N, C-alpha and C positions, 0 to 999 in steps of 0.2 A: 483719423484711423489710429494713430499712435496714442492719442489721448484716451480714446475709447478702450484700447488694450490696457493702458495703465490703470484706468478705473476698474477694469475687470480683474486685473492682478491685485489691486488694493482690496477687492472684496474676497479674494481667495483665502480660504481657511488656513492654508499652510504658510504662504509667504506674504500674506496681506499685511503683516505687522512690520515689514521691512520699510525703511525710509523711502519716500516717494522718489527721491533721486535714484535709488537703486532700481526701483521698479521701472523708471524711465529708461535706465540703461538696458534692462532686460528687453523692454519693448522695442528699443532701437536695434537690438542685436539678435532678435529672434523672429519667428514667423508663425502665423496661425496655420493649423492643419485640420482638415475635416475628414472624418472617417465614417463610413457607413457600417452598419452591423455586419460583422463577418470579416471586415478588412483587417489585414495583419499589419500591425504597427512595426514590429520587429520579428522576423522569422527566427526560429531556432537555429543556432549555429552562426547566424550572421551578426556582424558588428552592430552594436547599438549606436545609432546616429547622434544621439545627444540627450539633453535634459528635456523631459516632457511634463508640462504643467497642465493638469486636466481641468479644463474650464467647464465642461458639461459632458454628460454621458457616462459611460462605464467601460473600463478596460480590464482584462484579466489575463493571467498566464496559467497554462495547464502543462503539467509534466507527465510524460508517459514513462513509468518505471517498470514496465513489463506486464502491467495488468490493465492497460488502457489509460487514456488521459485523465489526470486528476488535478482539479483546480487547487492551486496552493496560495494564490494571492489575487486581490482585486483592488482596483483603484477607481474611485468615483470623483465627482466634482469636488474640488477642494484638496485633492491628493496630488502627489508629485511622484514621477517614476522616471525610468531611463538612467542615464549616467549622472551620478551625483558627485559633488566635490570629493576628491581623494578616494573615490571608489575604484576598485580594481576590476570592476565589471567590464567584460569585453563582449560577450554574447550571452543571451538568456538560455536557460536549460530547456525552454519550450517556446512555442509561438506566443507572442503577446498580441491579443486579438481584441477588437472592439466588440463588446456585447450588444451595443445599440448605437444609434447615431451619436457620434462623439466629436468634441472639439478640443484640441490640445494646442498649447503654445509651446513651440519647440525652440530650444537654444542648441545650436550645433556643438558637437564635441570640441572642435578646435577653438571655441570661444570660452571654454570653461576656465582655462588658466587666467585669462584676462578678467573674467567674472570674479574669481577668487580674490584677485588684487583690488578690483574696483568696488565690489559689493560685499563688505565684511559681514553685515547682519544677515543678508540672504544666505551667504555661505555657511554661517553658523547654524541657521535654521535647517539648511539642507543636510549638513553633517549629522545633526540629531535625527533627521528623517532616515538617513542611510543606516544609522545604528539600529533604529527600530525595524527597518526592512530586513537587515541581516538577522536580527533576532527572530523575526517571523519565519524567514527561510530556514534558519537552523531548527526552529521548533517543528516546521513542516517535515524537514528531512528526518528528524528524530522520530516524529510520530509515524511516518511511513515505514521507517526501518523497524520500529517496534511492532507495527501491524504485520509486516512481512515475517518477523520472527514469531509473532503470535500465530500466524498462519502455518508456519513450519511446525511450531510446537503443537498446534491443534491436530495437524495431520499425523505427526508422530504419536501423539497421545491416543488419537482414535485407533491407530494401528495397534498400539500396545494394549489398549483396553479391550480391543475386539477379541483378542485371543483368550484372556481369562473369562470374559463375559460369555463367549461361545462355549468355553469349557464348562462353565456353571450351568448354562442352559442344557447342554448335552448330558452332563452328569446327573442333573436333577431329573431329567426325563427318564434316564435309565434307572435311576435310584428307585423310582416308584415301581417300575417293572420288577426289579430285583427284590423289592420288599414283598410284592405279591408272590413271587416264586418262593421266597424264603418261608412265607406263611403256609403256602401249599405243601412244600416239602416237609415243614415242621409237623403239620397235621398228619401227613402220611407216615412220618417216622414214629410219631407218638402212637398211631393206631396199629403199627406193624409189630411192635414188640415192647415189652417192659424192659428197659435198659438197666443193666447193673452198674454199680459204681465204676468198675473197670472199663465198661463200654463208654460211659459218660466221660471218663477221664481221657480215653482215646480220642473221642470227638473234640473235647476241649483242647487237646494238644494240637490237633491239626488246625483248629480255628485260630489258636494263638499264633501258629506259624505264619499265618497269612495277614497279620496286622500290618497295615502300611507304615513305613518309616521314612524319614527324610533322607537317610543315607542309602536307601535301596537303589541298587544299580539296575538301570533299564537296559536290557539287552537289545541287540540288533533285531531287525525284522526276520532275518534268517534264523537266528538263535531262538526267537520266539516261535517260529514255525516248527522248528525241530523239537522244541519242548512240547508243543501242542500234540505233535504226532506221537511222541513217546508216551504221553499221558493217555492218548486214545488207544494205543497198543496195550497199555496196562489195564485200561477199563475193559477192553475186549477180552483180554486174558483172564479177567475175573468175571466174565459173563455179564457185563453191563453195557448199557447204551453209551457209545463214544461221543454222543452229542454234547455232553457236558464238559468235554475236554477243553473247549474254547475258554469257558469261564475258569476252570481249574488252572489252566496254563498261565492265566494272568495273576494268579496268587503266588505266594512264596512257599506254598506247600511242597515239601520234599517227598521223594519216593519212599524214604524211610518212614515218614509220617503216614503215607498212604498204606504201606505194608502193615504198619502197626494197627491202623484202623481195620484193615481187612482181616487181621488175625483176631480182632476182638468182636467183629460183627459178621453174621452170616447174611446171605441173601434172604429176603429183599431189603432187610434193614440197612445193609451196607450201601445199596444204591440210593435209598431215601436219605441216608445220612450225608452222602457225598453231594447230593443235589442241594440239601439244606446248607451244608458247609460252603459250597461254591457260591450259592446265592448270597449267603451271609457275608462271605469274604468280599464278593463283588460289591455289595452294598457299602461295606466299610471303605473299600478303595474309592468308590464314587464320592462318599462323604468327605474323604480326605482330599480328593481332587477339588471339590467345591471349596473346602476350607483354604487350600493353597491358592486357588484362583482368586478368592475374595481377598486374601492377604496381599496378593500381587496388586490388586486394584487399590487397596489402602496405601500400599507403598508408593504407587505411582501418583496418587492424588496428593500424598504428603510431599513427594518430590516436586510436584507442580506448585504447591503452596510455598514450598521453600524457595523454588526458583524465582517465582514472581514476587515473593515476600508480601503476600496478600495481607497478612495480619498486622503489619506494622506501618507506621507513617514513614514517608520518605524524608527522613532527617538523618544527617550524618551521625553515625554512632559506631559502636563496636560491631564488627562483622565477622562472623565465623566463616573464614575462607574454605576450611575443610568441608563444611556442610554445603557451601555454595557450589564447590566443584563437584561434589558427589551428586547433588541434585541436577546440575547441568548435564553431567554424563548420563544420568538416568533418562532425562528427557530427550537426549540425542541418541539413545541406544538403538532406536529403530533405524536411523540413517547409517550408523556404524554397522549394524547387522546386514543391511542391504549391500554394503561393500565388503562384507566378510572382514571388517577391519577390527583391530584390537585397539582399545583406548585404555591405557593404564594410567592410574593416578597414584602418585607417591607424595605424601605430605610429611614434613618433618614432625617428629613427635613433640617438639617444643615450639611449634608454630604459634605465635601470638595472634590475637584478633587484630584485624586491620581497622583503620578509621576511614569510614566512607559511607556511601549509600548502598545498601545491600542489593536492591533490585538492579541498580546500575552496574555494580561489579558482576553480578550474575549475567547481565546482558553482555558484558565484555567477554567473560569466559565463553558464553554461548557463541558469539560471533567468531571468536578466534578458533575454537574447536571445530565449529562448522566449516570455516575456511580450510582448516587443516584436513578435515575429512574430504573436502572437495579436491585437495591437492594431491592426496596419496593415491596410489594405484589400487586395484582390487586386491584385497588381502593385505593392505598396508597397515601401518602402525602409527598411532599418535600417543605420545607420552606427555603427561602433565606433571610437572614438579613444582612443589610449593615449599619454600623454606624462608628463613629470616636472614637479613643482611643488615646488621646494626639496627638502625631505626626504621627499617622497612620490611614489609612482606613482599617477597619476590615470587611471582608465578611465571613459569616458563612453559610455553606450548611448543613441542618439538614434533615434527612429522618427517617421514621418510619419503617425501615427494621428490620431484625432480629438481627442486630449488627455484628460487626467484631469479630470473635473468638480471644481469647487472644494469641493463638499460631501462628497466622499469622499477628497480628497487626504490629509487627516490620518489616515485610517484604513487606507490601503493596506498598511501594515506590520503591522496587527493580525492575530493568528492567527484563522483561519477566516473572515476577511472576503474576499469575492470579488464581483466584478461580472459574472462569467461566468454563463452559463445553468446550470441544475441539471444535474449530472453532468459538467460540463466543467471544473470547478475546485473545489478544496477550501479555498482561501484560506490555504494554507500556504507557497506559493512565496516570497513576499516576506518573510514572517515568518522563514523559514529563512535567507534572504539576510541579513537584518539580524543574526540571531544569529551567522552565520558571519563576517560583517564584524566584529562586535565581538570574536569569538574571535581574529581576526587583527589586532586593535588598529587597525581601520580606521574609516572614516566613510562614510555613504551619505546622499544627499538626493535630492529630486525637484524638477525645474524644469519645469513644465508650461505649455504654450501650445498653441493650436489647431495641429495638424499639426506639432508639434515638441516632443514629450516628451523631456526629457533627464534621465538618472539618472547622476550622477557618483559614482564610488567612489574613495576615497582610501586607499591602503595604504602603510605605511611602506616606504621603500626599504632595501635591505640596506646596512649600514655597510661602508665600504671600509677 
């Protein structure tokens, strides 16, 4: 039996290259285990019993991070899993399950210290396997976090784009109607009288007064209703149909301009002129709304491109932190609005460009600001400060939440640690931030006090 196991270990893809004496040691200190499809080798949260050498079949691990189980790794014949030499693994983040009839050779955890001493080549092979496994797990964590961030980003973007898109659809529909009304009123006005230069000037004056401008102040619903009622009274007082008061009230036409037009025109030319002016002004306003809504879409798309850094390769280089922070705040605006929160960004005028990976730095800002928004109360505030400190660019995220409790402060960067309710957090956001910070040769720390959490990030500035 032992000789047969040794032969099977010698044919194993991963450890088959070890000296036969080491394989004989393994065979003498381990045991064969048979698993049927669906059997759990190691349950989530339970201690891993030892080293598992897969001789046949297939084993996988799936992790549920709030959206259902997701397979992150698989081991087949020729692979090794379980506790590896010098590994700090205690329990898996999900159930390790046999996908089909599987046979593994198991070496108990308490035998690993002796194995390290007796089997040097095997230990070296398994350490390299552990490094590769850690790399795969890290890549899976990063991928899942990016997908979650992309989901949040997509939801926020859809919400933000829906408003201007709906405004364009509504305004375009009304614009066609107003153009028809303008043409009808124009024909009626032309047929009712031959206008003098003075009368044309009066019409042009009221039309000019209702051109939409960016700095126009939009009144409250009550003020708008009062204006519409006052214009309806003015129309009735001049013997006209008050039905056009609705359109006229939405323009910036003053009562002085209306009185000027009334003094220049008699009935029925006055009513035709006002119908034409109101339709014309409404059309201009709708065209302006379409332009503004389209501009908002362009700005949002530009912010998304800047946030994801779509147009550039992921190589370390000069990064405009000012632009990255602005784009990040733009894509998180929907979440901030839902909490009636204020997100203020203050960037030093002499802030240099940082040296790093633009998309990764933007991911850092997004995770930190997103966490800060989760931490603050309704109507709270998040401040983002960016300045220089000798050879570094320092970005500080400050929120007025309740503060990080002392007993969890040292654990907030641990993977899968979260203080959020079940289903609202996976405990990966800050772990990802720390890994990305390290990848960009930066530093991150936490300074917590009641109603004043501060998370400073230090990134090397670009050499000049």
